[in-house]
C-alpha positions as CSV (number, residue, x, y, z in Angstrom):
1,M,56.2,105.1,-34.9
2,A,57.4,103.0,-31.8
3,I,57.1,99.6,-32.4
4,P,55.5,97.6,-29.5
5,E,57.5,94.9,-27.7
6,A,57.0,91.2,-27.9
7,T,55.5,89.6,-25.1
8,V,57.3,86.4,-24.2
9,T,55.6,84.4,-21.3
10,E,58.7,82.7,-19.4
11,T,58.0,79.0,-18.2
12,R,59.5,77.9,-15.2
13,P,60.8,74.4,-14.8
14,D,59.0,73.7,-11.6
15,A,56.0,74.6,-12.8
16,Q,53.1,72.0,-12.7
17,I,50.4,71.1,-15.0
18,T,47.1,70.5,-12.9
19,E,45.1,69.4,-16.1
20,E,44.2,66.3,-16.0
21,V,44.5,63.7,-19.1
22,V,40.7,62.1,-19.3
23,P,40.8,59.0,-21.6
24,L,38.3,58.9,-24.6
25,R,34.7,56.9,-23.2
26,H,33.4,54.0,-25.5
27,P,29.9,53.4,-23.6
28,M,28.9,51.2,-26.8
29,R,31.7,48.6,-25.8
30,Y,30.2,48.5,-22.4
31,V,26.9,47.9,-23.7
32,A,28.1,45.0,-26.2
33,A,30.1,43.5,-23.2
34,A,27.0,43.6,-21.2
35,V,24.6,41.6,-24.0
36,V,26.9,39.0,-24.8
37,L,27.3,38.5,-21.1
38,A,23.4,38.3,-20.6
39,L,22.8,36.1,-23.7
40,L,25.7,33.8,-22.4
41,G,24.2,33.8,-18.8
42,C,20.7,32.6,-20.2
43,A,22.8,30.0,-22.4
44,V,24.3,28.3,-19.4
45,A,21.1,28.6,-17.1
46,G,19.3,27.1,-20.2
47,L,21.6,24.6,-19.5
48,A,22.0,24.1,-16.2
49,V,18.5,23.4,-15.5
50,N,17.3,21.5,-18.5
51,P,16.8,17.6,-17.0
52,N,17.6,16.0,-20.3
53,I,21.5,17.2,-20.0
54,E,21.7,14.4,-16.9
55,I,24.7,16.0,-15.2
56,G,25.0,12.9,-12.9
57,V,25.4,10.6,-16.1
58,V,27.7,12.9,-17.4
59,G,29.8,12.8,-14.1
60,Q,29.5,8.7,-14.0
61,Y,30.8,8.1,-17.4
62,L,33.3,11.2,-17.8
63,L,36.2,8.6,-16.1
64,E,34.8,5.4,-17.3
65,N,37.6,3.1,-18.3
66,Q,35.9,2.8,-21.7
67,I,35.6,5.9,-22.3
68,L,39.4,6.8,-21.1
69,H,40.9,4.2,-23.5
70,G,38.9,5.7,-26.0
71,L,40.9,9.0,-25.2
72,W,43.9,7.5,-25.3
73,L,43.4,6.0,-28.6
74,T,42.4,9.5,-30.0
75,I,45.4,11.1,-28.7
76,V,47.8,8.1,-30.2
77,I,45.8,8.3,-33.8
78,A,46.2,12.0,-33.4
79,V,49.8,12.6,-33.1
80,V,51.1,9.7,-34.9
81,S,48.7,10.6,-37.7
82,Q,50.0,14.2,-37.7
83,L,53.6,13.3,-37.6
84,I,53.4,11.3,-40.8
85,G,51.3,13.6,-42.1
86,T,54.1,16.3,-41.3
87,V,56.8,14.4,-42.9
88,I,54.5,13.1,-46.3
89,G,54.0,17.1,-46.2
90,L,57.6,18.2,-46.0
91,I,58.7,15.5,-49.0
92,V,55.9,16.4,-51.0
93,A,56.2,20.0,-50.7
94,L,59.9,19.6,-51.8
95,M,58.9,17.7,-54.5
96,R,57.1,20.8,-55.6
97,Q,59.9,23.0,-55.0
98,S,62.1,20.6,-57.2
99,P,63.5,21.9,-61.0
100,N,62.3,18.2,-61.7
101,F,59.6,18.5,-63.6
102,V,58.5,14.7,-63.0
103,L,58.7,15.3,-59.2
104,Q,56.6,18.2,-59.6
105,G,53.7,16.3,-61.9
106,I,53.7,13.9,-58.7
107,S,53.5,16.4,-55.9
108,W,50.7,18.2,-57.7
109,L,49.2,14.8,-58.5
110,Y,49.1,14.0,-54.9
111,I,47.9,17.3,-53.2
112,W,44.9,17.6,-56.1
113,F,44.1,14.0,-55.0
114,F,44.1,14.0,-51.2
115,R,42.5,17.4,-50.8
116,G,39.9,16.7,-53.6
117,V,38.5,13.5,-52.3
118,P,36.6,14.1,-48.6
119,L,38.4,12.4,-45.8
120,L,35.5,10.5,-44.7
121,V,35.3,8.8,-48.4
122,Q,39.0,8.1,-47.6
123,L,38.5,6.7,-44.5
124,V,35.9,3.8,-45.5
125,F,38.0,3.3,-48.4
126,W,41.1,2.5,-46.5
127,A,39.1,0.4,-43.9
128,D,37.7,-1.5,-46.9
129,F,40.9,-2.1,-48.3
130,G,40.9,-5.7,-47.9
131,A,38.1,-6.0,-50.5
132,L,40.3,-4.5,-53.1
133,Y,43.4,-6.8,-52.2
134,Q,43.4,-9.7,-49.9
135,H,47.3,-10.3,-49.6
136,F,50.4,-8.3,-49.4
137,V,52.5,-10.0,-51.4
138,L,56.4,-9.8,-50.8
139,G,58.5,-10.1,-53.7
140,I,60.3,-8.9,-56.6
141,P,57.8,-6.6,-58.6
142,F,56.7,-8.1,-62.0
143,T,58.2,-11.6,-61.3
144,N,57.1,-14.4,-60.0
145,V,59.5,-14.7,-56.9
146,H,57.8,-14.4,-53.8
147,A,59.0,-14.4,-50.6
148,G,55.6,-14.8,-48.5
149,S,52.2,-13.0,-48.2
150,V,50.5,-11.5,-45.5
151,L,46.5,-11.0,-45.1
152,V,45.6,-7.4,-45.6
153,N,42.6,-7.3,-42.7
154,S,45.3,-8.8,-40.3
155,V,47.4,-5.7,-40.9
156,L,45.1,-2.9,-42.0
157,T,43.0,-3.0,-39.3
158,N,40.5,-0.2,-38.7
159,A,43.0,1.9,-36.2
160,V,45.5,1.7,-38.5
161,A,43.0,1.9,-41.5
162,G,42.5,5.2,-39.6
163,I,45.6,6.5,-39.4
164,V,46.9,5.9,-43.1
165,G,43.9,7.9,-44.2
166,L,44.0,10.7,-41.6
167,A,47.8,10.9,-42.6
168,L,47.7,10.7,-46.3
169,A,45.3,13.3,-46.1
170,E,47.0,15.1,-43.8
171,G,50.1,15.5,-45.7
172,A,48.5,17.3,-48.7
173,F,47.5,20.2,-46.6
174,M,50.9,19.9,-44.7
175,A,52.7,20.1,-48.3
176,E,50.6,23.3,-48.8
177,I,51.8,24.7,-45.4
178,I,55.4,23.9,-45.9
179,R,55.6,25.5,-49.6
180,S,53.9,28.5,-48.4
181,G,56.6,28.7,-45.5
182,L,59.0,28.0,-48.2
183,L,58.1,30.4,-50.1
184,S,58.3,33.2,-47.5
185,V,61.8,33.4,-47.1
186,D,63.7,35.8,-49.0
187,E,65.2,35.0,-52.0
188,G,68.3,37.0,-51.2
189,Q,68.8,34.3,-48.2
190,S,69.1,31.9,-51.2
191,E,71.3,33.5,-53.2
192,A,73.5,34.0,-50.4
193,A,73.6,30.7,-49.0
194,M,74.6,29.6,-52.8
195,S,77.4,32.2,-52.9
196,L,79.4,30.4,-49.9
197,G,79.2,27.1,-51.6
198,M,76.3,25.6,-50.2
199,N,74.3,22.7,-52.1
200,R,70.5,22.8,-52.1
201,G,69.8,20.3,-49.1
202,R,72.3,21.8,-47.0
203,M,70.7,25.5,-48.1
204,M,67.7,23.8,-47.1
205,R,68.5,22.7,-43.7
206,R,70.5,25.6,-42.8
207,V,69.3,28.6,-44.0
208,I,65.6,28.3,-45.4
209,L,63.6,25.7,-43.4
210,P,64.8,27.8,-40.0
211,Q,63.4,30.8,-41.4
212,A,60.5,29.2,-42.8
213,I,58.9,27.7,-39.1
214,R,58.0,30.6,-37.7
215,V,55.6,31.1,-40.8
216,M,54.6,27.4,-40.5
217,I,53.9,27.1,-36.7
218,P,50.3,29.0,-37.0
219,P,48.8,26.8,-39.5
220,T,50.3,23.7,-38.5
221,G,48.6,24.2,-35.1
222,N,45.3,24.7,-36.2
223,E,46.1,21.3,-38.1
224,F,47.2,19.0,-35.4
225,I,43.8,20.8,-33.6
226,S,41.4,19.9,-36.8
227,M,43.4,16.4,-36.8
228,T,42.3,16.0,-33.1
229,K,38.7,16.9,-34.1
230,N,38.9,14.5,-37.1
231,T,39.7,11.2,-35.3
232,S,35.7,11.5,-34.5
233,L,35.0,10.5,-37.9
234,L,36.5,7.0,-37.3
235,V,33.2,6.0,-35.7
236,V,32.2,5.2,-39.3
237,I,34.6,2.3,-39.5
238,S,34.8,1.4,-35.7
239,A,38.4,2.5,-34.8
240,G,37.8,2.4,-30.7
241,E,38.7,5.8,-30.5
242,L,36.7,8.4,-28.1
243,F,33.7,9.0,-30.2
244,T,33.4,5.4,-31.0
245,Q,33.6,4.4,-27.2
246,A,30.7,7.2,-26.6
247,S,28.7,6.1,-29.5
248,N,28.4,2.1,-28.1
249,I,27.8,3.2,-24.7
250,Y,25.1,5.2,-25.7
251,S,23.8,3.1,-28.3
252,R,23.5,0.2,-25.4
253,T,21.9,2.7,-22.5
254,F,20.1,5.0,-24.9
255,Q,21.6,8.1,-22.9
256,E,22.6,9.8,-26.2
257,I,23.0,13.4,-24.7
258,P,25.0,13.2,-21.6
259,L,27.8,10.8,-23.7
260,L,28.0,13.5,-26.1
261,V,28.8,16.5,-23.3
262,V,31.3,13.6,-22.2
263,A,33.0,13.3,-25.8
264,S,32.5,17.1,-26.5
265,L,34.1,17.9,-22.9
266,W,37.4,15.8,-23.4
267,Y,37.7,17.0,-27.2
268,L,37.4,20.5,-25.5
269,L,39.8,19.8,-23.1
270,M,42.2,18.1,-25.8
271,T,41.7,21.3,-28.2
272,S,42.6,23.2,-25.1
273,V,46.2,22.0,-24.1
274,L,47.3,22.2,-27.8
275,T,46.2,25.7,-28.1
276,I,48.0,26.7,-25.1
277,G,51.1,24.8,-26.4
278,Q,50.5,26.3,-29.8
279,Y,50.7,29.7,-28.6
280,Y,53.7,29.3,-26.0
281,L,55.5,27.8,-29.2
282,E,54.5,30.5,-31.6
283,R,55.9,33.2,-28.6
284,R,58.9,31.2,-28.4
285,F,59.7,31.4,-32.3
286,A,58.9,34.8,-32.3
287,R,62.0,35.8,-30.9
288,G,64.4,38.0,-33.0
289,S,61.4,39.0,-35.4
290,V,59.6,41.1,-33.4
291,R,60.8,43.9,-31.3
292,H,58.9,43.1,-27.9
293,I,57.6,39.7,-27.2
294,P,53.9,39.6,-26.5
295,P,52.6,38.7,-22.8
296,T,51.2,35.6,-21.9
297,P,47.7,35.5,-20.9
298,L,48.8,34.7,-17.3
299,Q,51.2,38.3,-17.3
300,R,48.3,40.3,-19.0
301,L,45.6,39.1,-16.3
302,R,48.1,40.3,-13.7
303,R,48.8,43.8,-15.1
304,R,44.9,44.0,-15.4
305,F,44.5,43.5,-11.8
306,A,47.7,45.0,-10.4
């Protein structure tokens, strides 16, 4: 019985594929995008034709000297409070990681207290600190030796009290952020550093902290943005920042809505700048940890319209 020969199909190297690859269609994506754009357009149009917005008044006060002074004070308070809070958080986080149980207990109490008490309550307390202690006494504790005293209200002004309250509260949150960053580093890194003869302090500076920074940057950026917005709470103690100045103006002119729009625009501008800075900082520290650095928004825009 004859066995039929197998049919072999020869593929030529110069053969061209004529079939066109068609991407899968997602019509619901276009429908969802159209609905969102329609709702956004309705909201913008409704605000644009609303006479209570008073666009002319918004433009009048947007660059007013009193508003700009409050804006500058807001930036100073936010930056100083964040820097002090970060330093406090680093110290408290290292205390939490210390083998000394006394340091661990004190750091835990600090975090427990300042995370548990509302920030608004803390700000009012520091603004009224002069009612608790009238003078700061310079001298040796538990003795009658005093070098002098300073009136509390002359040092702890409303703006300084706001910085103290924001920084102490921020230190508790930054302590947990830094501690989570330290815990994200593999234990083998610590073991390798100790095998090279490094002490604990040098190991933290040279090995642990440089690797933990990459993990800590996103939540720290979010905390800085929240800090910038939390400065608006200082209106209850009349610290003179942006929202306080805006509220002082509309309490005099009764143009509340336009002044609220002015304050909102400046807060949006500040948080937008911080968001862009956080993105590029994350992108910078992502080198060495990812295979391909993600493109910037401008690069994505160029690719889409190329």
